C-alpha positions, 0 to 999 in steps of 0.5 A: 508561483504559489498556489495554496490551493492545490494539493501536492502528491509525492509517489505515483506508483500503484496506488500513488497513482490510482490516488491522483486520478483520484484527486481530478476526477473529484476537482482538486487541482495536483501538482506532483512529482515522482522520483521517476520522471516518466510516470508523469506524463500519463497523470500531465496528460489528466490535468495534474501539474508536473513538479520538478522536484520534492520541494518545488510542489511544497513551493506550490501547496501548503498540503502534501501527501505522500504514497511511497515506497518505503521509509528511505523514500520519505526520508530522502523526500521530505528531509533529501536534497530539495525536498518538501522542508525546504519548500516555502507553502508547505503546512502540512504533510499526509503520508500514506506510504506505509512506514514503522511507527517510529519513524513516524514520529522521527520525521514529524518532530524533524519537521516541525522543528524545519520548517513548522510543517505538522504532519499526518502519518495515513495509511491506506488498506484497499488495494489499488481496486479500493482506492480506485473504486473511492472504498479505500480505508485509511488509519490516521495519525495525528492532531485531530484538528489537522486532520481534519481540515483534510478529511473531504481532501482525502474522501476522492478516494477513502470511504472511511478516515478514522483517528486512532491517535497521535503520530505514529498510531496510524501506522501502528494500526496499519502493520496490524491490519498487515498481519491478518492480511500477511497471516491470511494470504499465506494460509489461503496459499497452503490451501490451494497447494492443499487443494491441489493436492487433493486435485481439487480446482480452485474456482470451485474450491472458493463456491464451496467457502463463499458464505462460509467462516473461511470467505473474505475479500481476499479469498474471493479477489485471489484464488482467482489470482493465484490458480492462473498468474494475472495480467495486472498488479493490485500490488506486489510481493516485495511491497507487501514484504516490507511491511511484513518486515516491518510488523517483525521490527514492530513486534520484536521492540515492544516485546511482542510474541507473534510466533504465527507471523514468524512462519509468513514472515520466512513464507514472504523471505522465501519469496523473495528468494525465489526471484517473486520480488515483483511480481503480483502478491498472489504470487506469493502461493509459487513460494509453497513448494511443489504447487503448480497450477498451470500442471494441474490445468495441462493434466484436466485439459488432457483428462477432458479431451481423452 
């Protein structure tokens, strides 16, 4: 049965699940689908309706949100067998995935040709914690009137939604965001390597830098997570590596010279080569050679005991 007041949601990874929970707590009826059905069970217990396919979601909902791993997953979910384009109710698709701007424009054209539905590219920054706290920021591309119709919906987990221009503009802004984030994370990792070599404790370094020009949300969040393997994940090395590769692709296509970022790209490739793909993003630090915080902690405890 078609439920046009409900919102559809495809993609229940770390970010997607957090978004759905915020929508449910805000009182929205949410119809969910995920490639791995097991991830739907917990959300069903919290009040979400589980759909059998993306098409089933689009049969029930006029507005559908996506938060998928990559470009291929977006294309398969929207245009594949029993994809969203087969749904009778779909009128507006909001894509929170991080993909290439050119792909967003292509997908928008194909979607409108298939069933007249419109596309908003709306990648998110702030991490899982930002979503859980309702403090994420959304960078959006698409028609202004389409965005106006979903701003209140996105307010369930976003403190700010910025319209940047036509479809693809949100993805371009996200690539700029990821350029800064990835470069900063690589810099923090190398700073900790220097601190380690000098015998400095990460916590003391973090306190010393707090409030200075080197301070940032990333510094405060990731120094502790790099110094000791966290029990949770705020994102994976693989996900950021995908965005880093997309930055490189878009930069080359635009003829933009980014020599510093090329070094960052190599750092993420090294992290993947070391088998860190599914580790928390903080574990990029272990792509820096000769860095062993566990050894440093062991050295300290031995010294303290003597």
